[in-house]
VOSEBA-456678 format. One record per residue (C-alpha): x, y, z. Coordinates in Angstrom, 3 decimals, always signed. Each point is the difference from the previous one (the first is absolute). Layout:
BEGIN
+----------+----------+----------+
|       xx |       yy |       zz |
+----------+----------+----------+
|        X |        Y |        Z |
...
+----------+----------+----------+
//
This chain:
BEGIN
+----------+----------+----------+
|       xx |       yy |       zz |
+----------+----------+----------+
|   +6.487 |  -47.963 |  +21.642 |
|   +2.496 |   +0.854 |   -2.696 |
|   -2.726 |   +1.816 |   -1.910 |
|   -0.757 |   +2.115 |   +3.078 |
|   +3.677 |   +0.999 |   +0.341 |
|   +0.187 |   +0.732 |   -3.730 |
|   -3.019 |   +2.243 |   -0.082 |
|   +1.047 |   +1.717 |   +3.217 |
|   +3.377 |   +0.719 |   -1.593 |
|   -1.725 |   +1.423 |   -3.101 |
|   -2.224 |   +2.199 |   +2.201 |
|   +2.946 |   +1.327 |   +1.956 |
|   +1.895 |   +0.641 |   -3.211 |
|   -2.944 |   +1.916 |   -1.427 |
|   -0.248 |   +2.101 |   +3.143 |
|   +3.730 |   +0.716 |   -0.181 |
|   -0.203 |   +1.071 |   -3.692 |
|   -2.913 |   +2.221 |   +0.815 |
|   +1.746 |   +1.817 |   +2.810 |
|   +3.183 |   +0.474 |   -1.897 |
|   -1.984 |   +1.238 |   -3.036 |
|   -1.616 |   +2.723 |   +2.125 |
|   +3.386 |   +0.941 |   +1.515 |
|   +1.618 |   +0.134 |   -3.455 |
|   -2.834 |   +2.134 |   -1.326 |
|   +0.432 |   +2.604 |   +2.782 |
|   +3.830 |   +0.024 |   -0.049 |
|   +0.340 |   +0.290 |   -3.809 |
|   -3.086 |   +2.072 |   -0.627 |
|   +0.897 |   +2.622 |   -2.648 |
|   -0.158 |   +3.747 |   +0.519 |
|   -3.299 |   +0.016 |   -1.839 |
|   -1.970 |   -1.313 |   -2.915 |
|   -2.592 |   +1.412 |   -2.416 |
|   -2.308 |   -2.397 |   -1.871 |
|   -2.342 |   +0.929 |   -2.849 |
|   -2.412 |   -2.827 |   +0.262 |
|   -1.552 |   -1.776 |   -2.974 |
|   -3.753 |   +0.309 |   +0.739 |
|   -1.263 |   +0.344 |   -3.595 |
|   -1.619 |   +3.243 |   -1.064 |
|   +0.541 |   +1.902 |   +3.239 |
|   +2.536 |   +1.390 |   +2.381 |
|   +1.672 |   -1.483 |   +3.103 |
|   +3.445 |   +0.915 |   +1.327 |
|   +1.653 |   -1.364 |   +3.126 |
|   +2.786 |   +1.856 |   +1.769 |
|   +2.033 |   -1.724 |   +2.677 |
|   +2.233 |   +2.282 |   +2.015 |
|   +0.898 |   +0.818 |   +3.593 |
|   -3.293 |   +1.800 |   +0.561 |
|   -1.835 |   -3.229 |   -0.805 |
|   -2.032 |   -1.501 |   -2.854 |
|   -1.747 |   +2.655 |   -2.093 |
|   -2.539 |   -1.133 |   -2.610 |
|   -1.094 |   +2.569 |   -2.571 |
|   -3.249 |   -1.121 |   -1.665 |
|   -1.248 |   -3.557 |   -0.072 |
|   -1.002 |   -0.820 |   -3.546 |
|   -3.431 |   -1.047 |   -1.361 |
|   -0.377 |   -3.410 |   +1.735 |
|   +1.508 |   -2.608 |   +2.315 |
|   +3.038 |   -0.356 |   -2.284 |
|   +1.685 |   +2.474 |   +2.279 |
|   +0.008 |   -2.553 |   +2.844 |
|   +1.718 |   -2.586 |   -2.095 |
|   +2.604 |   +2.565 |   -1.077 |
|   +0.651 |   +1.144 |   +3.569 |
|   +0.402 |   -3.582 |   +1.218 |
|   +2.805 |   -0.476 |   -2.494 |
|   +2.047 |   +3.038 |   +1.045 |
|   -0.570 |   +0.244 |   +3.726 |
|   +1.580 |   -2.522 |   +2.405 |
|   -2.387 |   -2.700 |   +1.201 |
|   +0.180 |   +1.268 |   +3.565 |
|   -0.825 |   +3.634 |   -0.936 |
|   -3.748 |   +0.586 |   -0.241 |
|   -0.104 |   +3.695 |   +0.705 |
|   -0.662 |   +2.959 |   -2.209 |
|   +1.066 |   +2.958 |   +2.108 |
|   -1.401 |   +2.705 |   -2.361 |
|   -2.431 |   -0.308 |   -2.966 |
|   -0.072 |   +3.039 |   -2.263 |
|   -2.954 |   +0.155 |   -2.436 |
|   +0.939 |   +2.244 |   -2.904 |
|   -3.666 |   +0.582 |   -0.895 |
|   -3.326 |   -1.963 |   +0.086 |
|   -0.047 |   -1.709 |   -3.338 |
|   -0.713 |   -3.752 |   +0.276 |
|   +3.126 |   -1.052 |   -1.806 |
|   +1.945 |   +1.614 |   +2.846 |
|   -1.956 |   -1.093 |   +3.086 |
|   -2.314 |   -2.986 |   -0.609 |
|   +2.671 |   -2.457 |   +1.011 |
|   +0.383 |   +1.677 |   +3.374 |
|   -2.994 |   -1.981 |   +1.371 |
|   +2.100 |   -3.154 |   -0.344 |
|   +3.047 |   +1.673 |   +1.448 |
|   -2.017 |   +0.873 |   +3.075 |
|   -0.981 |   -3.656 |   +0.427 |
|   +3.550 |   -1.320 |   -0.286 |
|   +2.224 |   +2.761 |   +1.473 |
|   -0.035 |   +2.178 |   +3.080 |
|   -0.383 |   +3.564 |   -1.271 |
|   +1.059 |   +2.666 |   +2.495 |
|   -0.751 |   +3.246 |   -1.831 |
|   -1.722 |   +1.216 |   -3.159 |
|   +0.779 |   +3.225 |   -1.827 |
|   -2.833 |   +1.529 |   -1.971 |
|   -0.617 |   +3.294 |   -1.891 |
|   -3.606 |   -0.677 |   -0.984 |
|   -2.828 |   -0.938 |   +2.333 |
|   -2.950 |   +1.322 |   -2.062 |
|   +0.215 |   -2.177 |   -3.116 |
|   -3.515 |   -1.282 |   -0.393 |
|   +0.919 |   -3.373 |   -1.430 |
|   -1.859 |   -2.587 |   +2.050 |
|   +2.905 |   -2.482 |   +0.106 |
|   +2.372 |   +2.678 |   +1.132 |
|   -2.389 |   +1.102 |   +2.751 |
|   -0.199 |   -3.705 |   +1.038 |
|   +3.775 |   -0.039 |   +0.203 |
|   -0.036 |   +3.095 |   +2.283 |
|   -2.493 |   -1.703 |   +2.279 |
|   +2.189 |   -3.092 |   +0.136 |
|   +2.988 |   +2.120 |   +0.993 |
|   -2.006 |   +1.703 |   +2.731 |
|   -1.394 |   -3.346 |   +1.256 |
|   +3.542 |   -1.287 |   +0.469 |
|   +1.009 |   +3.124 |   +1.913 |
|   +2.887 |   +0.709 |   -2.387 |
|   +1.605 |   +3.406 |   +0.337 |
|   -0.914 |   +2.300 |   -2.921 |
|   +2.362 |   +2.811 |   -0.937 |
|   -0.387 |   +2.810 |   -2.557 |
|   +2.272 |   -0.479 |   -3.016 |
|   +0.726 |   +3.602 |   -0.811 |
|   +3.108 |   +1.902 |   -1.100 |
|   +2.691 |   -0.117 |   +2.671 |
|   -1.016 |   -3.333 |   +1.580 |
|   +3.230 |   -1.891 |   +0.672 |
|   +0.684 |   -3.589 |   +0.888 |
|   +3.402 |   -0.886 |   +1.482 |
|   +1.814 |   -1.561 |   +2.883 |
|   +1.794 |   +2.156 |   +2.501 |
|   +3.583 |   +0.881 |   -1.077 |
|   -0.452 |   -1.820 |   -3.332 |
|   +0.763 |   +1.780 |   -3.284 |
|   -2.631 |   -2.168 |   -1.772 |
|   -3.420 |   +1.567 |   -0.195 |
|   -3.199 |   +0.251 |   -1.978 |
|   -1.398 |   +3.467 |   -0.581 |
|   -3.453 |   +0.816 |   -1.395 |
|   +0.161 |   +3.002 |   -2.376 |
|   -3.570 |   +0.012 |   -1.392 |
|   -2.851 |   +0.786 |   +0.562 |
|   -0.015 |   +3.072 |   +2.262 |
|   -3.619 |   -0.565 |   +1.205 |
|   -2.587 |   -2.732 |   +0.298 |
|   -2.134 |   -0.854 |   -3.025 |
|   -3.740 |   +0.778 |   +0.038 |
|   -2.869 |   -1.959 |   -1.425 |
|   +0.120 |   +1.921 |   -3.308 |
|   +3.737 |   -0.159 |   -0.514 |
|   +1.654 |   -2.266 |   -2.653 |
|   +1.563 |   -2.738 |   +2.057 |
|   +2.955 |   -0.423 |   -2.450 |
|   +0.977 |   +3.609 |   +0.351 |
|   +0.250 |   -0.423 |   +3.793 |
|   +2.236 |   -3.071 |   -0.203 |
|   +2.608 |   -0.151 |   +2.701 |
|   +3.473 |   +0.738 |   -1.346 |
|   +2.810 |   -1.257 |   +2.177 |
|   +3.759 |   +0.252 |   -0.072 |
|   +1.980 |   -2.815 |   +1.636 |
|   +3.631 |   +0.636 |   +0.798 |
|   +1.779 |   -3.335 |   +0.596 |
|   +3.597 |   -1.052 |   -0.413 |
|   +0.899 |   +3.292 |   -1.709 |
|   -2.656 |   -0.638 |   -2.646 |
|   -3.349 |   +1.773 |   -0.504 |
|   -3.245 |   -1.687 |   -0.962 |
|   -2.966 |   +2.051 |   -1.220 |
|   -3.425 |   -1.548 |   +0.416 |
|   -2.584 |   +1.850 |   -2.032 |
|   -3.347 |   -1.778 |   +0.217 |
|   -2.165 |   +1.054 |   -2.928 |
|   +0.896 |   +3.658 |   -0.330 |
|   -0.053 |   +1.758 |   -3.372 |
|   +1.777 |   +2.800 |   -1.853 |
|   -1.405 |   +2.767 |   +2.205 |
|   +1.066 |   -1.557 |   +3.316 |
|   +3.398 |   -0.800 |   -1.474 |
|   +0.374 |   +3.598 |   -0.996 |
|   -0.730 |   +1.139 |   +3.565 |
|   +2.675 |   -2.344 |   +1.346 |
|   +2.825 |   +1.036 |   -2.352 |
|   +1.350 |   +2.843 |   +2.122 |
|   +0.365 |   -2.346 |   +2.972 |
|   +1.605 |   -2.777 |   -2.054 |
|   +2.574 |   +2.419 |   -1.311 |
|   +1.274 |   +0.533 |   +3.558 |
|   +0.691 |   -3.734 |   +0.660 |
|   +3.658 |   -0.968 |   +0.601 |
|   +1.829 |   -1.737 |   -2.784 |
|   -0.007 |   -3.779 |   -0.029 |
|   -1.592 |   -3.089 |   -1.573 |
|   -3.737 |   +0.288 |   -0.389 |
|   -2.797 |   -2.478 |   -0.597 |
|   -3.415 |   +1.063 |   -1.267 |
|   -3.265 |   -1.829 |   +0.493 |
|   -1.652 |   +1.065 |   -3.230 |
|   -3.365 |   +1.598 |   +0.673 |
|   -3.337 |   -1.498 |   -0.983 |
|   +1.435 |   -3.245 |   -1.434 |
|   +1.693 |   +1.859 |   -2.832 |
|   -2.941 |   +2.146 |   -1.011 |
|   +0.413 |   +2.234 |   -2.983 |
|   -0.760 |   +2.991 |   +2.290 |
|   +2.778 |   -0.495 |   +2.457 |
|   +3.836 |   +0.042 |   +0.069 |
|   +0.389 |   +3.128 |   -2.047 |
|   +3.314 |   +0.923 |   -1.537 |
|   +0.476 |   +2.944 |   +2.434 |
|   -0.792 |   -2.218 |   +2.977 |
|   +2.500 |   -2.665 |   -1.124 |
|   +2.616 |   +2.740 |   -0.492 |
|   -0.651 |   +1.343 |   +3.522 |
|   +0.166 |   -3.321 |   +1.779 |
|   +2.549 |   -1.535 |   -2.367 |
|   -0.517 |   -3.710 |   +0.857 |
|   +2.443 |   -2.678 |   -1.006 |
|   -2.668 |   -2.733 |   +0.414 |
|   -3.761 |   +0.089 |   -0.455 |
|   -2.459 |   -2.608 |   +1.169 |
|   -3.389 |   -0.498 |   -1.617 |
|   -2.513 |   -1.983 |   +2.028 |
|   -2.437 |   -1.328 |   -2.542 |
|   -1.926 |   -3.124 |   -1.064 |
|   -2.518 |   -1.010 |   -2.632 |
|   -2.247 |   +2.993 |   -0.625 |
|   -2.272 |   +1.795 |   -2.463 |
|   +1.443 |   +3.454 |   +0.616 |
|   +3.045 |   -0.272 |   -2.260 |
|   +2.396 |   +0.064 |   +2.909 |
|   +2.848 |   +0.583 |   -0.273 |
|   -0.593 |   +2.438 |   -2.821 |
|   +2.611 |   +0.087 |   -2.848 |
|   +0.413 |   +3.761 |   +0.462 |
|   +1.014 |   -0.465 |   +3.595 |
|   +2.416 |   -2.816 |   -0.854 |
|   +1.550 |   +2.241 |   -2.684 |
|   +0.468 |   +2.845 |   +2.461 |
|   +1.745 |   -2.374 |   +2.409 |
|   +2.184 |   -1.306 |   -2.836 |
|   +0.893 |   +3.538 |   -1.134 |
|   +0.991 |   +0.754 |   +3.617 |
|   +2.289 |   -3.109 |   -0.051 |
|   -1.844 |   -1.564 |   +2.902 |
|   +0.216 |   -3.764 |   +0.568 |
|   -3.580 |   -1.263 |   +0.104 |
|   -1.181 |   -3.024 |   +2.051 |
|   -3.609 |   -1.277 |   -0.129 |
|   -1.812 |   -2.315 |   +2.393 |
|   -1.972 |   -1.557 |   -2.924 |
|   +3.271 |   -0.980 |   -1.734 |
|   +2.580 |   -0.233 |   +2.848 |
|   -2.239 |   -1.103 |   +2.924 |
|   +0.605 |   +1.428 |   +3.473 |
|   +2.975 |   +2.397 |   -0.004 |
|   +2.269 |   +0.062 |   +3.009 |
|   +2.621 |   +2.529 |   +1.047 |
|   +2.174 |   -1.279 |   +2.884 |
|   +2.384 |   +2.138 |   +2.037 |
|   +2.663 |   -2.202 |   +1.794 |
|   +1.639 |   +3.171 |   +1.162 |
|   -0.155 |   +3.764 |   -0.444 |
|   +2.409 |   -0.222 |   -2.918 |
|   -1.559 |   -2.926 |   -1.973 |
|   -3.250 |   -0.749 |   -1.782 |
|   -0.995 |   -3.238 |   -1.772 |
|   -2.828 |   -0.144 |   -2.528 |
|   -1.962 |   -3.246 |   -0.516 |
|   -3.085 |   -0.806 |   -1.970 |
|   -1.925 |   -3.278 |   +0.164 |
|   -3.090 |   -1.204 |   -1.756 |
|   -1.911 |   -1.299 |   +3.054 |
+----------+----------+----------+
//
């Protein structure tokens, strides 16, 4: 009989801790959070803000699910919006596993014609699950009503066709959160950067964080582009690869621009937390 009382007490204590854990998470939830997830040689970024959970890209494999499980509360299994920057496998292959573990409410795409069979399989899976599909073109905005935080897509201006280079049509997004600006650049190159410079020069002053394009490719993050955006911090999402990423030339340009560089292969997942509109904490952890 004593054992029954003891285990009943443990059970009730566990329920109590669970309930208070959920309440604490809601009450003390920060203004927002941006995580650059360590998924190896690929991209995956999670934004948590008032508008919901926004996942940009999903990496090359199921590592994205493990990374998401470590940063999202155990009771939160919803991705409100998934934005695919472009249909290269190191940016979307992990989304199959995300679909199996999380409820995905909407998907934002700018390329429906890429002939890659795995990508077409992904589109079929999205349609089968009746997930809302939106066009990820310039001017698309994600925000909550009356909230100053928002994500704005600034590239491309039209959908890619079958013969277009997918990298060149990468979605480029600006996130305004906690008075800071994050620039997500997919795999764009010098030419696309050049086209964005007039817009970047109009951004308000403030702290800026750059997601370095194409894993630190030699043909991205030009000097003029870095001068136009003027980031204080740059994040390179990269893993073991045969492409020479990140390239020494790119690292030198970032160094010359006096930008603090963080890398997922060296620093693990990189987290920016906003307790309030005036504060930002930076954490990195080798998961």
